[in-house]
C-alpha positions in Angstrom: 0.0 0.0 0.0 1.3 3.4 -1.0 1.7 6.1 1.7 -0.8 9.0 1.4 0.6 11.8 -0.7 -0.9 14.6 1.4 -2.8 15.6 4.4 -4.9 18.7 4.6 -3.8 19.5 8.1 -0.1 19.6 7.0 -1.0 22.1 4.3 -3.1 24.3 6.6 -0.3 24.6 9.2 2.3 25.9 6.7 3.2 29.6 7.3 5.0 29.9 4.0 3.7 32.0 1.1 1.6 30.0 -1.4 2.5 31.9 -4.5 3.7 28.8 -6.4 2.3 26.2 -4.1 -1.1 25.7 -5.9 0.3 25.2 -9.4 3.0 22.9 -8.0 0.4 20.8 -6.1 -1.9 20.6 -9.1 1.1 19.4 -11.3 2.0 16.8 -8.7 -1.6 15.5 -8.5 -1.9 15.3 -12.3 1.5 13.5 -12.4 0.4 11.1 -9.7 -2.8 10.0 -11.5 -1.0 9.9 -14.9 1.5 7.5 -13.3 -1.2 4.9 -12.7 -1.2 2.3 -15.5 -4.9 1.5 -15.8 -8.1 3.6 -15.5 -9.3 1.2 -12.8 -6.2 2.1 -10.8 -7.1 5.7 -11.0 -10.6 5.0 -9.8 -9.3 2.9 -6.9 -6.9 5.7 -6.0 -9.7 8.3 -6.1 -11.9 6.1 -3.9 -9.1 5.7 -1.4 -8.8 9.5 -1.2 -12.6 9.7 -0.6 -12.5 7.4 2.3 -9.2 8.3 3.9 -8.5 12.0 3.4 -11.6 14.2 3.1 -11.8 16.4 6.2 -15.1 16.3 8.0 -17.7 18.8 6.8 -18.5 21.5 9.3 -21.7 21.3 11.2 -22.0 17.7 10.0 -25.1 18.4 8.1 -24.9 19.8 4.5 -27.8 22.1 3.7 -29.2 23.4 0.4 -27.5 26.8 0.9 -24.1 25.2 0.3 -25.1 22.6 -2.2 -23.4 22.7 -5.6 -26.3 22.7 -8.1 -26.0 21.1 -11.5 -24.0 18.0 -10.4 -25.4 14.6 -10.9 -24.2 13.6 -7.4 -25.2 15.8 -4.5 -22.2 17.9 -3.5 -21.9 20.5 -0.8 -19.1 23.0 -0.6 -18.2 25.5 2.1 -15.4 28.1 1.5 -14.2 30.8 3.9 -11.4 33.2 4.2 -9.4 32.7 7.4 -7.8 35.4 9.6 -4.5 35.0 7.7 -6.2 35.8 4.3 -6.1 32.1 3.2 -9.0 30.2 1.7 -10.3 27.3 3.6 -12.5 24.6 1.9 -14.7 21.8 3.1 -16.8 19.5 0.9 -18.9 16.4 1.0 -20.9 14.3 -1.5 -23.2 11.4 -1.6 -21.0 9.8 -4.2 -17.7 8.2 -3.3 -16.1 9.1 -6.6 -17.2 12.8 -6.2 -15.9 12.7 -2.6 -12.5 11.7 -4.1 -12.5 14.6 -6.5 -13.5 16.9 -3.7 -10.5 15.6 -1.7 -8.1 16.4 -4.6 -9.5 19.9 -5.1 -9.3 20.7 -1.4 -5.7 19.4 -1.2 -4.8 21.7 -4.1 -6.7 24.8 -3.0 -7.0 24.7 0.8 -4.9 27.4 2.6 -4.1 29.2 -0.6 -4.5 33.0 -0.9 -7.7 34.1 -2.6 -5.8 35.6 -5.5 -4.0 32.3 -6.1 -7.3 30.4 -6.1 -8.8 32.8 -8.6 -5.6 32.5 -10.8 -5.7 28.7 -10.9 -9.4 28.2 -11.5 -9.0 28.6 -15.3 -6.3 25.8 -15.2 -8.8 23.4 -13.6 -11.6 24.1 -16.0 
């Protein structure tokens, strides 16, 4: 079994600037999934992230006001700006695959500056 590539708490505690952190993390995540030989391996990896690394959703009960509309699966997202000017993200879904995607996005974007999140969004889409 491969060691987990990240933890959200480790990223959140870093006091260093995030200027190049998000593009670097996004590149690492893409490279990690590209290194898997079969699509089934990618799915297994994503499902592992969904079950092992997604931080708990605040208030433990997603509500319609933070639901992402337009998704086939039900997805809830909460984003805040912390006292240090860093974005904090929490997400949940009723789909394990979508939970895995949420984990990846949170790992890439959590604790980044607002400007960096806005700069990287066109790269994701």
